[in-house]
C-alpha positions in Angstrom: -19.8 -13.0 -198.3 -16.3 -13.3 -199.9 -13.2 -13.0 -197.8 -12.5 -9.5 -199.2 -15.9 -8.3 -198.2 -15.5 -9.8 -194.8 -12.1 -8.2 -194.4 -13.4 -4.8 -195.5 -16.4 -5.2 -193.2 -14.2 -5.9 -190.2 -11.9 -2.9 -191.0 -14.9 -0.7 -191.4 -16.3 -1.8 -188.0 -13.0 -1.3 -186.3 -12.9 2.2 -187.7 -16.5 2.9 -186.7 -15.7 1.7 -183.2 -12.9 4.2 -183.0 -15.2 6.8 -184.5 -17.9 6.1 -181.8 -15.3 6.7 -179.1 -14.3 10.0 -180.6 -18.0 11.0 -181.1 -18.8 10.1 -177.5 -15.9 12.2 -176.2 -16.9 15.1 -178.4 -20.5 14.8 -177.3 -19.6 14.8 -173.6 -17.3 17.8 -174.2 -20.1 19.9 -175.4 -22.9 18.6 -173.1 -22.6 19.9 -169.6 -24.6 17.3 -167.7 -24.3 18.9 -164.3 -25.8 22.2 -165.5 -28.3 20.8 -168.0 -31.9 19.7 -167.5 -32.1 16.0 -167.0 -34.9 15.6 -169.5 -32.9 17.5 -172.1 -29.9 15.3 -171.4 -32.0 12.2 -171.7 -33.5 13.3 -175.0 -30.1 14.3 -176.5 -28.6 11.0 -175.4 -31.4 9.0 -177.2 -31.0 11.2 -180.4 -27.2 10.8 -180.2 -27.3 7.0 -180.1 -30.0 6.7 -182.7 -27.9 8.8 -185.1 -24.8 6.8 -184.4 -26.6 3.5 -184.9 -28.0 4.7 -188.2 -24.5 5.9 -189.3 -22.9 2.5 -188.4 -25.6 0.6 -190.2 -25.2 2.9 -193.3 -21.4 2.2 -193.4 -22.1 -1.5 -193.0 -24.6 -1.3 -195.8 -22.0 0.4 -198.1 -19.5 -2.3 -197.3 -21.5 -5.5 -197.4 -25.1 -4.4 -198.1 -26.0 -4.4 -194.4 -25.2 -8.0 -193.5 -24.7 -8.1 -189.7 -22.5 -10.8 -188.2 -21.4 -11.4 -184.6 -17.7 -10.9 -185.4 -18.6 -7.5 -186.8 -19.9 -6.5 -183.4 -16.7 -7.8 -181.9 -14.7 -5.7 -184.4 -16.8 -2.7 -183.5 -16.0 -3.2 -179.8 -12.3 -3.8 -180.6 -12.2 -0.5 -182.4 -13.8 1.3 -179.5 -11.4 -0.4 -177.0 -8.4 0.5 -179.2 -9.5 4.1 -179.2 -10.0 4.2 -175.5 -6.6 2.8 -174.8 -4.4 4.4 -177.5 -6.1 7.4 -179.0 -8.4 8.9 -176.4 -5.9 11.3 -174.7 -4.4 12.4 -178.0 -7.9 13.1 -179.5 -9.0 15.0 -176.5 -6.0 17.3 -176.7 -6.6 17.8 -180.4 -10.3 18.5 -179.8 -9.6 21.0 -177.0 -7.0 22.7 -179.2 -9.5 23.0 -182.0 -12.2 24.3 -179.7 -9.9 27.0 -178.3 -8.7 27.9 -181.8 -12.3 28.4 -183.0 -13.1 30.5 -179.8 -10.1 32.7 -180.4 -11.0 33.1 -184.1 -14.5 34.0 -183.1 -13.3 36.6 -180.7 -10.9 38.1 -183.3 -13.7 38.3 -185.9 -16.0 39.9 -183.3 -13.3 42.5 -182.5 -12.7 43.2 -186.2 -16.4 43.7 -186.8 -16.7 45.9 -183.8 -13.7 48.1 -184.9 -14.6 48.2 -188.6 -18.4 48.4 -188.5 -20.0 48.9 -185.0 -17.7 51.7 -183.7 -17.8 53.7 -187.0 -21.6 53.5 -187.1 -21.7 54.8 -183.5 -19.4 57.7 -184.4 -21.5 58.4 -187.5 -24.8 58.5 -185.4 -23.2 60.8 -182.8 -21.9 63.1 -185.6 -25.3 63.3 -187.2 -26.9 64.1 -183.8 -24.3 66.9 -183.1 -24.9 68.3 -186.6 -28.7 68.3 -186.1 -28.4 70.0 -182.7 -26.1 72.6 -184.2 -28.5 73.3 -187.1 -31.4 73.5 -184.6 -29.4 76.0 -182.4 -28.6 78.1 -185.5 -32.2 78.2 -186.6 -33.4 79.2 -183.2 -30.9 82.1 -183.1 -31.9 83.2 -186.6 -35.5 83.1 -185.7 -34.8 85.1 -182.5 -32.7 87.6 -184.4 -35.4 88.0 -187.1 -38.0 88.5 -184.5 -36.0 91.3 -182.8 -35.3 93.0 -186.2 -38.9 92.8 -187.4 -40.2 94.1 -184.0 -37.7 97.0 -184.0 -38.7 97.9 -187.6 -42.4 97.8 -186.7 -41.9 99.9 -183.6 -39.9 102.4 -185.6 -42.6 102.8 -188.3 -45.3 103.1 -185.6 -43.4 105.9 -183.9 -42.7 107.7 -187.3 -46.4 107.4 -188.3 -47.5 108.6 -184.9 -45.2 111.7 -185.3 -47.0 112.7 -188.5 -50.5 112.2 -187.2 -52.4 115.5 -186.9 -52.9 116.9 -183.4 -56.6 116.9 -183.8 -56.5 113.2 -184.6 -54.3 112.6 -181.6 -56.7 114.4 -179.4 -59.6 112.5 -180.8 -57.7 109.2 -180.3 -56.9 110.3 -176.8 -60.5 109.5 -176.0 -59.7 105.9 -176.7 -56.6 106.0 -174.7 -57.8 103.4 -172.3 -58.8 101.0 -175.0 -55.4 101.5 -176.8 -53.6 101.0 -173.5 -55.4 97.7 -173.0 -54.7 96.7 -176.6 -51.1 97.7 -176.2 -50.7 95.7 -173.0 -52.3 92.7 -174.7 -50.0 93.1 -177.7 -46.9 93.5 -175.5 -47.9 90.6 -173.3 -48.3 88.4 -176.4 -45.0 89.4 -177.7 -43.3 88.9 -174.3 -44.8 85.3 -174.1 -43.6 84.5 -177.6 -40.2 85.8 -176.8 -40.0 83.8 -173.6 -41.1 80.7 -175.5 -38.3 81.2 -178.0 -35.8 81.8 -175.2 -36.8 78.6 -173.5 -36.4 76.6 -176.7 -33.1 78.2 -177.3 -31.8 77.0 -173.9 
């Protein structure tokens, strides 16, 4: 390798060492080890280090076609140590600020969605229910009114027709008074039950 390639390789490994420190702190910030399953923590740790190793090798491949030297490992450790001593506290503050900013933005977006979409939809559903109940009540009242009007008209015509029935026919029909009374009672009972059913639905 030429001196330029070696220099770029060392700079890249120092940078990757600092990156590993940041990635490790970020990983620990989001992984609650005390409240997580130990097998889950073990699995995520393995995946984390596999990914980081592949990423370091990929950067090394871009710089010097993947040639690994001992001094590059030392440069990687130096970058990690420099991060731990100089940048760790600053990065953690920046990371925490970014997390809190994202959380606040998320809460603001949720509130906006709730105000502009969820609450209007709830009001609309309640309005539709009120309108349907109002229409139902009006229909029940109209049916009840129509029933009373029709029944009154029928009773009026029955009485008028009975008034013009000849006396002989009335006397003849008087023989069937018992049957008529039973039919009348059945008719009135049926009407009364229908009326009670309508009243119950109205309530």
